[in-house]
C-alpha positions, -999 to 999 in steps of 0.1 A, spaced: 0 0 0 13 35 -9 23 60 17 7 94 14 28 126 13 27 163 10 55 177 -10 73 209 4 95 231 -18 123 252 -4 128 290 -11 157 313 -16 190 306 0 187 268 -2 214 264 -29 247 270 -11 283 258 -12 275 223 0 249 218 -28 274 227 -56 273 198 -81 242 181 -66 220 186 -97 245 169 -120 253 142 -95 217 133 -87 199 139 -119 221 125 -147 190 106 -160 171 138 -166 194 155 -192 165 161 -216 146 182 -191 177 200 -179 186 208 -215 150 222 -220 154 245 -190 189 256 -201 176 264 -236 152 290 -219 180 305 -199 202 308 -230 173 327 -247 173 350 -216 210 355 -218 217 337 -186 242 310 -176 229 274 -178 220 254 -148 244 226 -158 272 252 -161 264 269 -128 259 235 -109 290 221 -126 313 251 -117 347 242 -102 341 262 -71 311 280 -54 312 318 -60 287 338 -40 286 366 -66 277 341 -93 256 315 -75 236 339 -53 229 363 -81 191 365 -82 183 348 -115 210 322 -110 199 313 -74 163 311 -85 171 290 -115 192 265 -95 166 262 -67 137 258 -92 156 232 -112 167 211 -82 133 211 -68 115 202 -100 141 174 -108 137 160 -72 99 161 -75 102 140 -107 124 115 -88 98 106 -62 89 69 -64 52 72 -75 48 35 -69 56 40 -32 41 75 -25 8 91 -34 13 129 -34 -18 145 -19 -8 181 -22 22 205 -27 33 236 -8 64 256 -5 82 284 13 85 319 -4 102 312 -38 92 276 -33 57 286 -43 70 291 -79 86 256 -77 52 243 -64 35 258 -94 59 240 -117 55 207 -99 17 209 -100 15 217 -137 3 253 -133 34 263 -153 51 241 -179 88 236 -168 102 258 -197 77 286 -190 82 282 -152 120 288 -157 112 320 -176 88 332 -149 110 322 -120 139 343 -135 116 372 -143 103 373 -107 137 370 -93 150 400 -113 119 421 -104 120 414 -67 158 415 -63 159 450 -76 136 463 -49 147 482 -18 154 470 17 165 437 31 155 406 51 167 394 85 160 362 104 158 357 141 148 327 163 116 329 185 122 295 201 146 281 227 172 254 221 144 227 224 123 245 198 97 257 222 83 293 221 105 319 238 82 347 252 111 371 256 123 368 221 88 371 207 82 403 228 114 419 216 105 412 179 70 426 184 83 457 200 105 463 170 76 458 146 57 484 166 85 509 168 92 507 131 57 504 118 56 512 82 92 504 77 96 469 93 72 439 85 67 403 91 80 388 59 78 350 65 63 331 94 90 304 93 84 278 120 104 289 150 119 319 133 108 354 125 118 366 90 116 403 89 117 426 59 121 463 58 140 494 49 178 497 54 172 517 86 148 491 99 174 463 92 200 482 111 176 485 141 170 448 140 208 440 139 215 464 168 186 459 191 180 421 191 203 402 215 228 378 198 218 342 197 242 313 189 267 339 177 247 339 144 214 357 149 200 382 140 212 373 106 209 396 75 202 374 46 227 382 18 213 392 -16 178 395 -2 155 425 -7 125 432 14 106 402 1 70 396 10 64 432 23 48 463 10 82 475 -2 76 451 -31 45 469 -44 62 481 -75 76 447 -83 42 432 -79 27 459 -102 53 451 -129 48 414 -125 10 417 -129 15 437 -161 42 414 -176 28 379 -170 -6 372 -185 -34 351 -169 -30 326 -199 3 317 -183 -16 300 -155 -33 266 -157 -54 249 -131 -31 227 -108 -31 190 -113 -28 185 -75 -40 207 -46 -17 235 -38 -13 251 -3 -3 288 -5 13 312 20 -21 322 33 -31 286 41 -55 285 11 -59 253 -8 -61 257 -47 -80 226 -59 -76 212 -94 -112 216 -106 -122 248 -88 -92 271 -91 -98 304 -110 -67 312 -129 -72 349 -126 -73 346 -87 -42 323 -89 -24 350 -110 -33 377 -84 -21 356 -55 11 346 -71 22 380 -86 6 404 -62 -6 391 -27 24 368 -19 49 392 -34 40 421 -11 23 403 18 35 381 46 42 345 36 28 322 64 48 291 58 39 278 93 2 280 84 8 262 51 23 233 71 -5 234 95 -31 232 67 -11 204 51 -12 183 82 -48 190 93 -64 188 59 -45 160 43 -30 141 73 -1 126 52 21 98 63 51 119 54 63 154 44 87 151 15 111 181 14 126 186 -20 161 198 -26 184 217 -29 197 212 6 178 205 38 178 239 55 140 240 55 138 209 78 141 228 110 112 252 102 90 223 91 98 204 124 92 235 145 58 240 128 49 204 137 60 210 173 39 242 174 9 220 165 19 193 189 14 170 160 10 134 172 25 144 205 56 162 192 63 187 218 100 194 215 132 190 194 139 159 214 105 145 206 110 152 169 145 136 168 132 105 184 103 102 160 127 107 130 148 77 143 118 55 147 95 63 118 105 95 99 77 120 94 99 144 74 119 130 45 144 154 32 157 147 -3 187 168 5 200 141 30 212 109 14 198 85 40 163 101 38 165 105 0 169 68 -4 136 63 13 118 84 -14 134 71 -46 
């Protein structure tokens, strides 16, 4: 009997130095699709995915450039999705975090792969050129349980910089904040250091999922037609927790959400995971590559729900050892369970 699964697509920042070469190494059997994607990139005057992934060394200026990062992340996710063993898993729905929404559209058939590459690169260029930045900060303790003091500090900053600082992504146990340069500096100076890493300003990120993206949203709405959107072949769960069903989706509404609402509004990834679990109750969540950095936020979202008694990081780790609920295709031992 097949296991049921909801597929989760990662967002920006998931293709890093450890992922260099992973597309070529893991997807040598999908050269035809990769060539199709690279043909689109050549027409756009961009370096090919095979070339970028096969580079001799990782160069932040090259690999984190908006259209390159977006292309690598989309390609890795789509190729992973096509690698899922359909005889072992029944995919019930697809969701994603931030840019992962575009990957989800490609996986669900809303966008044909070649067209998806074009739109992914187009959106990356539009949004990367906007003002401001993004910063991430933990709202949980070391056992992934809510930390009231950290939450209060972040809320105070949001109040003090209203109109300049915004919730960008509700990301499991983390706050992702977006705002002006002045607001980002306030975040960095006022929030206490955690683990010698946070608050962390995300390199190459503008003020994604905030009102500072209004002009990018306007340009996207004008540039990409409704005809680019098809009804999904599988249910999609968006960053508002809405489910887009195959037979009832209105493509005009899907365009508005994709190019306007989620571009300049908070992306509630935690809610997307909550809806996935409560509405579909899958046997597993399959996290596509590249990388596995989204795993912590997924686990923290499950802990927040107390899903099947998961109340802490220790509980989640024990569950993963016994019967994994989260299968990350960026980890070799878990990938083998999905192929």
